[in-house]
N, C-alpha and C positions, 0 to 999 in steps of 0.2 A: 503494499499499500503506498502510496506517495505521500509526504507530507500535506498537500494540499487537500486530497481526499480526507485523510485523517482529522484535519480540523475543521472541515464542512460540519456547520453547526446541527445538522440532524441527527438525532440519536444522543447527544451529551448537553446540549444549552437547554436548560427550559427555564421556565418561568418561575417556579417555585423551588426551585435547587439550590437556592442561596446566593449570595452576590456573585456577578456574572464573572468579575475579576478572578475569583477563588476558582469558579468553573473553569476558566480558562487556566488559569495554574495548574490547576488538577488534570486538566488534558494532555497539557504540555508535558506534565510527570510521566502522565501514563504512555505517552508515546515515547519519553525517554526510557523507561523502564522497558517497555516492550522493543526496544532497537528501532523504532520507527526515526528518533532523532539519536542517533549513537555518539559516543563520546568524540569530542572535538569537532563535530559537525556544526554548521552556522544555521542559528533558526531565521526563518525569514525576515524580512523587513517588517519592522511594524506596521507600517503602510498596508503592506499586502497579506499580514494575519488581520489586520482590521477588516479588509474585503472579503476576506475567506471565511471569517466568523461574524460578519455583519456588526461586529463592536467597533466604540469607538476606540481611536487611536489613544485616548486618554485610559480608559479601560486595559487596553492591551499593554498599555506603558505600566501601569500598575503590577499586571501579572507578573510581566518578566521582571520587574525589582523583585518583588516576593522572592521569585528563584534565585535571586543574585544574592539576596541578604541571606539566603537558607545555604548559599555556595554549590549550588544546582547549575545555574549559568554564570557565566561571566562574561562583561563586556571590553570589548578591544577598541581603544581609540580609533576613529576612523575604519575599523573592520567589521563592526556589528556585534550580534550576541552569541555566544558559542555554548556547548553542551561540555561541562567541566568534566574532565575525568574522573571516575569516583576513585576517592581513597578508601584506601584498606584501613579499617578501623582498627585500633589496639586496645586492647583490654589489659588495663592496669588494676593491681589489686591494692586496696587501702590497708590492707594487713600487714604487708611487709614494707621494711623501709630498703628502698633500692634506689638506686641513681638510674637518670635518664639510659644512659651508656648500658648499664646491666639491664634494663628493660630491654632495649632494643637489640641487644646481641643476643640475649636470651630467645626473641623471635628471627633471628638470623639477618638483621638489620645493620649494616655498616653506618656508624654514626661519624657525622662530623661537625665539628664549630665555625662560626665565623664568629671573632671577636668584635665586639662593640665598645668594649671598655674593661680595662685591667690594670689595676693598680692599687694604690694607696692613697685613701681620702679621709677627709673630717668626717665623721658621722653625722648622718642626718636624725633630727629627733626620733624616729622611727626607729631607727638603729640603736640610737644610745638606750631607749626604753627597752627593747628586745634583748639585746646583748648587754647590758648593764654596763654600758660606756659613759664616761664624761664628756663634757665639749670640748677638753683639753686632749680627751684620746683622738688614735688614730684606727682605720677600720679597713681590711681587704676587702675588694669589692670586685667583682666578677660579672661581666655581662656580656651573654653569647647568645646566637641564633643558632639552635640546633637542629641540627637534619638528619635523616634516617632514610637509606636507600635513595640520597638525592634529593629528597623532598622536604621542604623546611616544616618542621613539626611544632616548634616551642621557642620562646623567647624566655629565659633565663638570668634573673640577678641574684646574685647570692652575696652576701656580707658577712664577714667572719671576723674576729677578734685577730688582732697581729700577732699574739704569742700561739694561736692555733694556726694561723696562715701569713706566715712572715713576708713570703715572698708570692703574691699571686699571679706573678707572671709565670711562675716552673710549674704552675697548671697546663696541661695540655690537651688531657681527654678528662676521665673522670674524676670529678672532683672527690668523691667517695674513696675510691680507690688513692688517690694521692693522699688523702687524709689518713688512710688506714697506713701508711709507711710510717707515719710520726705518732701512731695509735691515737689520733684524736678523730676517728671516725665515729660519726652519731650514732648512738643505738636505738634510740626511739625520738619519736616528731608528733607534734601537732598540726593537723592542716585544715585551712578553711579554703574552702570551693565557692567561687563565684559566679554566675552566668554574666557573660557581657558582651557588649557588642564592640568588635574591634574598631578601635580610630584607626586614621589614613595612616600613619607611621608603623603602627602594629600589621595594620593589615598590607603594608605593601612588601615589609619583611618576610612575612608569611606567604606571601604570594596569594592572597584573595582580595575580594573586593572590600572596601571601607563597608563598615554596619554590620560584615560577617559574625555570625555568633561565636563565641569564642567561652575557654573556661580561664578565669584567676585563680590562681594557686598559690597562697601563702603559707610557708611550711616553717616552724621553728624545731630546730632539730637538738637534741640533748646528748652529753655525754654520759657515759657510766656514771660519772660522780654527780650526776643533776645539773652540771652547769650548762647553760644554753652556746653550744658551739656555731649556729648557725641559722640566720636569716634569708631564705630564700623567697622571692617573689617569681612565678613564672606565669606566663600566657601560653596558653595551648590553642590550636586548633580543636575548635567545637565538635568539627564532622570526622576529627580522627580518632577519638579517646572515650571509651567506655569505662568508668571507673566503676569497681566492683567492689564490696564490701561484704563477708560474712557476718551475719546476726545470729546471736544465739539468746534462747531464751534465758533470763535471768531467773537465777534458783535461790 
C-alpha cells in the first residue's frame, strides 16, 4: 500500500473518534509500525498530507509536532520530516549500583565519552550541601556525553571531593572503576528520577529534537564509611531507558 492510499481518510478519520490531530498522529504511528513509513523515510509535505486527509495544515502540523516531541519523527532543516530509526531500549536495574560503562558493556555495547568539562572548580551551593564542603573547598568535576554503540545516550555531570578524586583528568573510562583502584568506589546510593523535556543544548548533544522527553537522574553515592563520595546529575534519552526495581512485600 502506498503512503497516499494509507492516509486517505476513509475508514480511520471519524467525527466522534477524538481530536483530528490525535487521529492523524495515531494513523501515522500505525503506518510506522506496519512499515508503510519505514525508518529514515520522509513524510509527505504538510500540504500534501492536508490534501490527502481533508484536514487543515494547522491540524497536520500539530500531529507531526506531537510525533517530533515523542522522538518518532525528526525534522531536518530544509529537508522535511523523517521517520527516526527506532532506539533499542535498555533496561537498567535500580537495585544494583553500577556505572554507565558497566551497564552498557554487560549488554555488549562499546562505550565512548565526549568530554564537556573536566577539572577542579569552586563548588556550587548544591555541591557544598551534598558533599559537605565549605565555600573555600574545591571540587573535582567531570561532565561528559556518554554514547553506546555509537549512539548518544546520556549527559553525565559528576562532582566529587578532591581527596576522593584529586585529578579528574586521569579519568578516561568508567569513573567507578577508576575510584575502585584507590578504594573509594561507592557502595550505595540514593537516586531521584524526574521526567523532563530536553532543552535545546541537551537535545542537540543527544541528537534529538528540542522538547523530546527525557529523564533527569540525581544520584548521591556513599562510601562504606557512610561518607558522601559523589553527586551526579545525569540526563538520559527518554526513549532509550526502562528503569526497573524489584519490590517486596514488607513483613
